[in-house]
N, C-alpha and C positions, 0 to 999 in steps of 0.2 A: 605309517601304521605300526605301532609297537607290537612286537611278537613274542617277546620275552621279559622277564624282570628278575633281576638279581636283589638279593637282600644282605645287608649286613646283618650279623647276629646280635651282638650285645647291644643292648638298649633301643634295638630297632625291632627284634623280634623277642628278646628275652630281656628281663630285668635281674639284676645281682644283688641291688640293694647294698653295694659297698663303693667307696671311691674308686673313680677310674685310675686314679695312681694308687698303687698297692703298698706305697713305701712303708706307711704307718702300719701296716700289718704284717709285714715279714716277721718280726718277733712273735706276735700272737700265733701265726702260722706254724712257725718251728716249735714254739711251746705246745700246740696242739699234737704235732708230731712226737714230741718227746712223750706227752702224756699217754699217748695211743700206744707207743712201742717200749716205754720204759727206758728213754734214753736219758742220761744225765748231762746235757750239753753245758758246756762251760760259757762263760760271759765271752770269752774270745771266739768259741764257736758260733755263737749267736752274731757275734760281729763280723766275723767272716761271711756267714751266710748273707747277712745284710749288704756287704759291700759288693758281693759277686751279683746279687739279685740287682742291686742299684745299677751296676755296669750294663745290665741287659733290659733295664727300665726304658722303654722307648718314650714314656713320657718325660723322663728326664735327657735320655740319650736316644734322639730318634735315629731310625735306620730304614733302610728299604730292603735290605736283604733278610730272609728269615734265618732264624738259629734254632737248632734242635734242642728239644729238651734233654736229651742224652748230653749234648754238648755242655750245656748250662749247669747240669746237675753233676756231671763229672769233675766239672771245675769246682763246684761246691763241696763235694763229698772229698775230693782229694785234698784241698785246703783244710777241711775239717777233720782229716785223718780219719774218715771213715770208710769202711770196706765198700767198693762199689756193688757188691753183691747185695747190698741193701738198697740200691737205688730205687728199685721197683716201689717199694712200700714207702719210702720217703717221698719219692715224687708224687705218686698217686695221692697220699695223704695231704701234700701241700697243694695240689691242684683242688682236691674234695673240699679243703678248707674254705676256699673262696667261692666255691659253688654250692655251698649248702642251701642258701635261700635264693637259689635260681627259680624263676617262674617265667612261663611264657605269657606274654601280655595277652588279655583277654580278647582282644580285636583281631588276633592272628590266625587262629585256626580257620574261622570261618571264611577270611579273606583268601588264604591259600587253598582251601577246599573250592571256592568259587572258581578261582584262577585254574586249577587243576582240571576241573569239570568243563571248562571252556578249552581246554587243549593249549592254554598259555604255557609257555616252557618257563621254569622256574629254577632258580639257583641261589647260593648264597656265597659270599665273599666276606669272609671275616679274618681280620688279624688276629691270631691267638696271642694269649699272654705268656711270657717266658717260654716260649716253645711249646706250649700245652699241646700234646698229642691230639690228633682227630678223635680218638677214642673218649677222651672227655670233653672235648669242645662241642662234638655233634651230639654227644649225650644230652646235651642241655636242650637240644630240639627233639629228642626222640619221639615226642608224643606228635609230632606235626611232620616228621621227617619224610612220611609216606606221600606228602604233597609236593616235595621237593625233587626235582628230576636231578639236579647236579649240586648236591651238598659239597661245598669247596671251601678251603681254609688258606690261608698264607704257608701252611705246610705244604699243600699241593703245588702252590704258585712258586714257591721259594723266594717270594717277595711279599713286602708290606706295601699297604696303600700309603701315600698316593701314586705308587708305581702302578702302571697300567697293566702290567703282564697278566695278573689274575683275571682281569675282564677281557683281555684278548684270548686268553686259554679258553675261557666259558664261552665266548663268542664261536671259537671253533667247534667245541663239543657241542654247543647248542645249533650249529649250522645256521647261525643268525647274524646278519652285520650288525656291528655294534650300534649304529645309528637307529636299529630298531629295538634296542634293549633299553630298558629303564632300571635305574639302579637305586636303590633306596637306602639310605643310611642316616645317621644322627651326628656325623662329626664333620668338620671342615675338610679333612684328609678324604672323606667319602666323596664328597662333592668335588673335589680337586681331580680325584682319580677318575670319576665319571666323565667330566667335562674334557680332560685332556685324552681320554680314549674316545671321545665322540658319542658316548652314551646320553641318555636323557637323565639328568640329574635331580633325584628327588630328596628333599630334606625331611625328616620326621622330627617335629619338635613337639614332644610330648608334655614338655613344662612351660610351653607358652613365651620364653624368653625371647628377647629380640635377637635373631641369628641371621647374618647375611653371609654366606659363605659362596655366593655366586650360583646358587642353585638355580634350576629350572623352575621349580615348583616347590612349594612348602605345603606339607599336610601335618594334622595333629592327631589323626588317627590312621591305622593302616587300611581301614577299609575305604578311605578316600582315593587309594591307588586303582580301584576297580574303574573308576571313572575314565582314565586314561585308556582303557580298554574297551570302553563302551559298555560297561557293566554296572550294576547298582547292587 
């Protein structure tokens, strides 16, 4: 009997409307920062920023351990010869550039509300992009976070999926055996993480493409998850 459900955030609960690999948007993001704060970045500075970001781009260079935003932006600003005192505004603007069009999928709130009303424990396990602080990552689900008991990201775990550490920590926090937890995500690493941890792996496939990531179940709308808990 399932007693809890953990959700990935991006493309599971929210839609960002941008490519999963941000490489092509590094320059526009820093141009956005330059315009907002009247920086006159040189071509060399744009190149430096892009090179550092590529280094930490997990779509290009996968890693299981998490790296903080402070570490990443300290490297960027030092290499660009920008005072570290300006990190807060630059970092915030960088992340906000990518979050401008973020929307919660329309099937999410009612699903979470139903689970919460039935006493089903809920959590999130999301890999943040480029060390994005929880302040920004969880703000994307601000409208529904009241239905989530354990909002959690790779910042909290210190590791990224498919490492199972995040699910193991959530299992302890929820006081629920991992075998009684449903994990819902949209990527192969989500399914590998769930299966390796011993959770029930549910792939949400919103675009109907053929996807076989070893999942236990595939759904097309989030409301379908309610069936696993005997709810409709």
